[in-house]
C-alpha positions as CSV (number, residue, x, y, z in Angstrom):
1,M,33.6,46.8,-9.8
2,K,30.1,45.1,-9.2
3,Q,30.3,45.2,-6.0
4,I,31.4,48.3,-5.7
5,I,27.9,49.2,-7.6
6,T,26.5,47.3,-5.0
7,L,28.1,48.8,-2.6
8,L,27.3,52.4,-3.7
9,T,23.8,51.4,-3.9
10,F,23.7,50.7,-0.8
11,S,25.2,53.2,0.5
12,V,22.8,56.0,-1.7
13,F,19.5,53.5,-0.1
14,I,21.3,54.2,3.6
15,I,20.9,58.0,3.2
16,S,17.9,58.3,2.0
17,C,16.2,56.3,4.7
18,G,16.6,58.8,7.5
19,N,20.2,59.3,7.1
20,K,20.9,56.8,10.1
21,E,24.0,55.8,10.3
22,N,22.3,51.8,10.1
23,A,19.4,51.3,8.5
24,S,17.7,48.5,10.3
25,I,16.2,45.1,9.0
26,D,12.7,45.6,8.9
27,D,13.8,49.2,6.5
28,L,15.6,47.1,4.2
29,I,12.7,44.3,3.6
30,K,10.6,46.7,3.4
31,A,12.2,48.7,0.7
32,K,12.0,45.3,-1.3
33,N,15.6,46.1,-2.9
34,L,17.4,42.6,-3.5
35,K,20.6,44.0,-4.2
36,V,21.1,46.3,-1.0
37,L,19.7,43.5,1.1
38,Q,22.5,41.0,-0.2
39,A,24.5,43.7,0.1
40,K,23.6,43.9,3.9
41,K,23.7,40.2,3.8
42,N,27.6,39.7,3.0
43,L,28.5,42.4,5.5
44,L,26.9,40.3,8.6
45,Q,28.5,37.3,7.2
46,D,31.7,38.7,7.2
47,D,31.4,39.9,10.5
48,I,30.0,36.4,11.8
49,A,33.0,34.6,10.5
50,K,35.6,37.2,12.5
51,I,33.6,36.5,15.2
52,D,33.5,32.8,14.9
53,A,37.8,33.0,14.0
54,A,37.7,35.0,17.4
55,L,36.2,32.1,19.6
56,A,38.1,29.3,18.1
57,T,41.1,30.8,19.1
58,L,39.7,31.8,22.4
59,D,38.3,28.2,22.9
60,T,41.2,25.9,21.8
61,K,42.1,25.1,25.5
62,K,38.5,24.5,26.9
63,E,37.8,20.3,27.0
64,T,34.5,18.9,26.2
65,E,32.6,17.5,29.3
66,A,29.1,15.8,30.0
67,L,27.2,14.8,32.5
68,V,25.7,11.6,32.4
69,S,24.8,8.5,34.3
70,A,26.6,4.9,34.9
71,Q,26.3,2.1,36.6
72,V,28.5,-1.4,37.5
73,V,28.3,-4.2,35.5
74,K,27.3,-7.4,37.0
75,D,26.3,-10.9,36.3
76,T,22.9,-11.8,37.0
77,L,19.9,-14.3,36.1
78,F,19.2,-14.1,32.8
79,N,15.9,-15.6,31.1
80,H,14.7,-15.3,27.5
81,Y,11.0,-15.9,27.1
82,L,8.8,-16.9,24.0
83,E,5.6,-14.2,24.6
84,I,2.8,-15.7,23.0
85,Q,-1.0,-15.2,24.1
86,G,-3.4,-18.2,24.2
87,S,-6.7,-19.1,25.6
88,V,-8.1,-20.6,28.7
89,D,-10.3,-23.6,28.3
90,T,-11.5,-26.7,30.1
91,K,-11.9,-30.1,28.9
92,E,-14.6,-30.5,31.3
93,N,-17.1,-28.0,29.5
94,I,-20.1,-29.9,27.6
95,L,-23.9,-29.4,27.0
96,V,-25.9,-32.5,28.7
97,Q,-28.0,-34.6,26.1
98,P,-30.3,-36.9,26.8
99,E,-29.5,-40.0,25.7
100,M,-33.0,-41.3,24.5
101,P,-35.8,-38.6,23.5
102,G,-39.5,-38.3,25.8
103,T,-41.0,-36.2,28.0
104,L,-38.3,-34.6,30.8
105,V,-40.6,-35.5,33.6
106,A,-38.2,-35.2,36.5
107,L,-35.4,-32.2,36.8
108,N,-33.6,-31.8,39.9
109,V,-31.1,-29.3,39.6
110,K,-31.1,-25.5,38.4
111,A,-28.2,-23.0,37.3
112,G,-25.3,-22.3,40.1
113,Q,-25.9,-25.5,41.3
114,K,-22.6,-27.6,42.0
115,V,-23.1,-31.7,41.1
116,T,-21.1,-34.8,41.6
117,K,-20.2,-37.4,39.2
118,G,-22.7,-39.7,38.4
119,Q,-25.9,-37.5,40.1
120,I,-29.4,-37.5,38.6
121,L,-30.0,-34.5,36.8
122,G,-33.4,-35.4,35.2
123,R,-35.4,-38.1,34.0
124,V,-37.1,-38.7,30.5
125,D,-40.4,-40.8,30.4
126,D,-39.6,-44.6,30.3
127,S,-42.6,-45.3,27.9
128,G,-43.5,-48.3,30.0
129,T,-39.8,-49.5,29.5
130,S,-39.8,-50.2,33.6
131,D,-42.8,-52.2,33.0
132,Q,-41.2,-54.0,30.5
133,V,-37.8,-54.7,32.9
134,A,-40.8,-56.3,36.0
135,S,-41.6,-58.6,33.7
136,L,-38.8,-59.8,32.4
137,E,-37.4,-60.0,35.7
138,T,-40.5,-62.1,36.6
139,Q,-39.8,-64.7,33.6
140,Y,-36.5,-64.5,34.2
141,Q,-36.9,-65.7,38.0
142,L,-39.5,-69.0,36.7
143,A,-36.8,-69.9,34.1
144,K,-33.9,-69.7,37.0
145,T,-35.9,-71.9,39.3
146,T,-37.2,-74.1,36.5
147,F,-33.5,-74.5,35.3
148,E,-32.2,-75.6,39.2
149,R,-34.8,-78.0,39.4
150,Q,-34.0,-79.3,36.2
151,K,-30.2,-79.2,37.1
152,N,-31.1,-81.2,40.4
153,L,-32.7,-84.4,38.2
154,W,-30.4,-84.1,35.5
155,N,-27.5,-84.5,38.5
156,Q,-29.4,-87.9,39.9
157,K,-29.5,-89.3,36.3
158,I,-33.2,-88.1,36.0
159,G,-34.9,-86.6,33.0
160,S,-33.8,-85.7,29.6
161,E,-30.1,-83.6,28.7
162,I,-32.2,-82.0,26.0
163,Q,-35.0,-80.2,29.2
164,Y,-32.2,-79.7,31.1
165,L,-30.1,-77.6,28.1
166,Q,-33.9,-76.0,27.3
167,A,-34.0,-75.0,30.5
168,Q,-30.7,-73.4,30.8
169,T,-31.0,-71.8,27.5
170,Q,-34.3,-70.2,28.4
171,M,-32.6,-68.9,31.7
172,I,-29.6,-67.4,30.0
173,S,-32.0,-65.6,27.0
174,L,-34.4,-64.0,29.9
175,Q,-30.9,-62.9,31.9
176,K,-29.4,-61.6,28.9
177,S,-33.2,-59.8,28.0
178,V,-33.5,-58.3,31.3
179,A,-30.1,-56.7,31.4
180,Q,-30.6,-54.7,28.2
181,A,-34.2,-54.0,29.3
182,K,-32.6,-52.3,32.2
183,A,-29.6,-50.8,30.1
184,M,-32.4,-49.0,28.2
185,L,-34.2,-48.0,31.5
186,S,-30.8,-46.7,32.3
187,K,-30.7,-44.2,29.0
188,T,-34.1,-42.3,30.4
189,L,-32.1,-40.7,33.7
190,I,-29.6,-37.9,32.9
191,R,-26.5,-38.2,35.2
192,A,-23.3,-35.8,35.6
193,P,-20.4,-37.1,34.0
194,F,-18.7,-35.6,35.8
195,S,-18.3,-33.1,38.9
196,G,-18.5,-29.4,38.5
197,T,-21.1,-26.6,38.2
198,I,-24.7,-26.3,36.2
199,D,-23.8,-23.4,34.4
200,E,-27.0,-23.0,32.5
201,V,-30.4,-25.0,32.3
202,F,-32.2,-24.5,29.0
203,V,-35.2,-26.9,29.3
204,E,-38.3,-27.2,31.7
205,R,-39.7,-30.0,33.0
206,G,-42.5,-31.4,30.8
207,Q,-40.9,-30.4,28.0
208,V,-40.5,-32.9,25.3
209,V,-36.3,-33.4,24.6
210,A,-34.3,-35.3,22.2
211,P,-30.4,-34.6,21.5
212,S,-29.9,-31.2,20.1
213,Q,-27.1,-28.5,19.4
214,T,-28.2,-26.6,22.5
215,G,-28.8,-29.8,25.1
216,L,-30.5,-30.2,28.2
217,M,-28.0,-27.6,30.1
218,R,-24.3,-26.7,30.5
219,I,-21.9,-28.7,33.0
220,V,-18.5,-27.0,33.6
221,N,-15.8,-27.7,35.8
222,L,-13.3,-24.9,36.9
223,S,-10.8,-26.9,38.7
224,N,-8.6,-28.3,35.6
225,M,-8.2,-25.7,33.5
226,Y,-5.2,-25.4,30.9
227,V,-4.3,-22.5,27.9
228,A,-4.3,-23.4,24.9
229,T,-2.0,-21.9,21.7
230,N,0.5,-22.7,18.8
231,V,4.0,-22.5,19.3
232,P,6.4,-21.7,16.2
233,E,8.2,-24.8,14.9
234,S,12.0,-23.2,15.1
235,Y,10.8,-24.0,19.1
236,I,11.1,-27.9,18.9
237,G,13.0,-29.2,21.3
238,K,13.3,-26.0,23.6
239,L,9.7,-27.0,24.8
240,K,8.9,-29.9,27.4
241,V,5.8,-31.3,30.0
242,G,6.7,-29.4,32.9
243,T,8.3,-26.2,31.6
244,E,6.8,-23.5,33.8
245,V,5.2,-20.9,32.5
246,D,3.9,-17.2,33.0
247,V,0.7,-16.9,32.2
248,F,-1.1,-12.9,32.5
249,L,-4.9,-12.8,32.5
250,T,-5.2,-9.7,30.6
251,S,-8.7,-9.2,32.0
252,L,-8.1,-10.2,35.8
253,G,-4.7,-8.4,35.7
254,K,-3.1,-11.1,37.7
255,T,-0.5,-13.3,36.8
256,Y,-1.0,-17.4,37.9
257,K,2.6,-19.9,37.4
258,G,1.7,-22.8,35.1
259,K,3.2,-26.0,33.2
260,V,3.3,-27.3,29.8
261,R,1.3,-30.5,30.5
262,Q,1.2,-31.7,26.5
263,I,3.1,-30.8,23.4
264,G,1.2,-31.3,19.8
265,N,3.2,-33.9,17.3
266,Y,1.9,-32.4,14.1
267,I,3.2,-29.3,12.5
268,N,0.6,-26.6,10.9
269,P,1.0,-26.3,7.5
270,N,-0.7,-23.2,7.3
271,N,1.4,-21.8,9.7
272,R,4.3,-23.4,10.9
273,S,3.4,-23.9,14.6
274,F,2.4,-26.8,16.5
275,G,0.0,-26.5,19.7
276,I,0.9,-26.9,23.0
277,E,-1.2,-27.0,26.9
278,V,-0.2,-25.1,30.0
279,S,-2.0,-26.2,32.6
280,V,-3.1,-23.6,35.5
281,P,-4.1,-23.8,39.1
282,N,-7.1,-21.7,39.8
283,P,-7.6,-21.9,43.1
284,Q,-10.5,-18.8,43.3
285,N,-12.1,-19.9,40.5
286,L,-11.3,-16.7,38.4
287,L,-10.9,-18.7,35.5
288,R,-13.2,-18.5,33.0
289,P,-13.0,-20.4,29.5
290,N,-12.3,-18.6,26.6
291,Q,-10.4,-15.7,28.6
292,V,-7.2,-14.4,26.6
293,A,-3.6,-14.9,28.4
294,K,-0.4,-13.9,27.3
295,L,2.5,-16.4,28.1
296,K,5.8,-16.5,28.9
297,V,7.6,-19.5,28.3
298,I,10.8,-19.5,29.2
299,D,12.8,-21.0,26.5
300,Y,16.8,-19.6,27.7
301,I,18.6,-19.5,31.1
302,N,21.8,-18.0,31.5
303,K,22.6,-17.8,35.4
304,K,25.6,-15.6,35.2
305,A,25.0,-13.1,32.1
306,V,26.6,-10.1,31.7
307,V,23.6,-7.6,30.7
308,V,23.4,-3.7,30.1
309,P,19.5,-2.2,29.1
310,T,18.6,-2.5,26.1
311,N,18.2,1.2,25.4
312,I,21.7,2.0,25.6
313,I,23.0,0.2,22.7
314,Q,23.8,2.0,19.5
315,Q,24.5,1.3,15.9
316,D,27.4,2.9,13.8
317,G,27.7,3.5,10.2
318,Q,29.1,0.3,9.6
319,G,26.3,-1.3,11.0
320,N,28.6,-2.3,14.7
321,Q,27.1,-1.9,18.1
322,F,28.5,-0.2,20.8
323,V,28.1,1.3,24.2
324,F,29.8,4.2,26.2
325,V,32.2,2.3,28.8
326,V,33.9,5.0,31.5
327,N,37.8,4.9,31.6
328,N,39.6,6.1,34.3
329,A,36.6,6.1,36.4
330,T,36.5,7.9,39.7
331,A,33.3,8.6,42.5
332,K,32.3,11.4,40.3
333,T,34.2,11.1,37.0
334,G,36.0,9.8,33.6
335,V,36.2,9.6,30.1
336,A,33.8,8.1,27.8
337,K,35.2,5.3,25.4
338,K,33.1,3.7,22.5
339,V,33.3,0.3,23.2
340,T,31.9,-2.4,20.1
341,V,29.9,-5.6,21.6
342,K,28.7,-8.9,20.6
343,V,24.6,-8.8,21.8
344,G,23.0,-12.1,22.8
345,Q,19.1,-12.2,23.6
346,S,17.0,-9.7,24.9
347,A,14.2,-9.8,27.6
348,D,12.4,-7.2,29.7
349,N,14.4,-4.7,28.0
350,V,17.7,-5.8,28.9
351,T,20.5,-7.2,26.5
352,E,22.5,-10.2,26.7
353,I,26.0,-9.2,26.1
354,L,28.3,-11.9,24.9
355,E,32.0,-10.1,24.1
356,G,33.1,-6.3,24.7
357,I,32.1,-6.2,28.0
358,T,33.0,-7.3,31.6
359,T,31.1,-7.5,35.2
360,N,32.8,-4.6,37.3
361,D,32.6,-2.3,33.9
362,V,31.5,1.6,34.7
363,I,28.7,1.7,31.3
364,V,26.8,5.1,30.4
365,T,23.4,5.0,31.4
366,E,22.3,8.2,30.3
367,G,23.5,10.8,28.2
368,F,24.9,9.0,26.4
369,S,23.3,9.9,22.9
370,T,25.5,13.1,22.6
371,L,28.9,11.5,23.2
372,I,32.1,11.0,21.3
373,E,35.1,9.1,22.2
374,G,37.3,11.0,24.7
375,T,34.3,13.1,26.3
376,K,35.3,13.9,29.8
377,L,32.5,12.6,31.9
378,N,31.2,13.9,35.4
379,F,27.9,11.8,37.3
C-alpha cells in the first residue's frame, strides 16, 4: 500500500513539473521531496539490475585476458651485502708537539709542504744545553786519555789497581753524562714522526712554545687510509681479514675497492656490535679523514642462484609468498599460474628463491597485481 502511495506521489510530482514524461534528476533534487527521490532511486536500481543480468548473459563465454611482461628465469651469481656506514680515517694524522718548552728559534716548514720521516721541522732554544754538551765532551776526552794511560801502566804492572779503576769509572761516568746531555739537546729538535704533508701550522718563529692541545702543526699521511665502523655481533664468523668491501664515498660519488684489515675482539654491550677497519686505496689523494663512507660487505655468495625481482613477490591472506608464472607459454601468450615460493636473501632489488621456481620458468614481471589463477596472458 505504501509503495502505491509513493508511486502516486511521484506521478503527481511529474505532472506538476511541466507535464513532462520524465522529470530530470536536478528538478527532483531542487524539489527536496524525499519520497519522490526515493521512488526515482528504486526505479533506477531496477533498470540497472536488468542491465547487469543482460550483460552477464551476453559475456558468459568471454575469457579474462591481461597484457603483461614476462621473462625467463636463469641461474646467476648472487651476492648479499651487509650495508653499513663508516668514517674515513688514518692513524697517521697527528698534532706535532715540542718535547721541551722554550722559544721557537727555527721553523723550517709551511702548510702544504711534503716532509719525510725524521726531517727537522723546527728547533726550540736549547737554553745552553749545547754548551754543556761541548764541555762534557771535552771532559770525557780527557778522562778517556787518562784511562788509556792508566790501562797501559797497569798492563805493565806499574801503578796501583785503584788508580786504574778510578780512571775507568771517571771515563764511564762522563760518557754517560755526554749521552744524557745529547739526548736532552736532541729534544730541542722537532722532527717529522712519519712522511706526509703539513696540513696546518699554528705557531710562528720566536714564539714561546710548550706541549698543548693545539700543538705546533698538524701532519697527515693520506697514503694509508681506512674506514672504521661497527658491525652487529650476529656477523661474528661471517667476516674475515681480507674480505672484499665496496666503499662508496658520498661526497665524491665514487666507489673504492677495500679489504677488511682488522676485526675487533670486543663486543660493545651498549649496541651489541664490534669494530672493523677496512683499508682503502687512495691513489688520487681524494680521501680525507672524517669523510662519510657507505660500506657494502659481502657476507653471502651463491654462484648459481635463482633470483627474481623483489617487487613481483606478493603475499596472500594466509601469509604465503607467491609469484605468477606463465603456463603453456608460447612466443606471445600463456596462462597465469600462482606459485608459492620460499625466499632467501635480498640485495640490489632482487630476491633469492629457494623453492617453488627453477631455471627456465617464465615469470610475470609487469602487470601481475591484477592477475588471478587461469588468466589468459598476452606479452
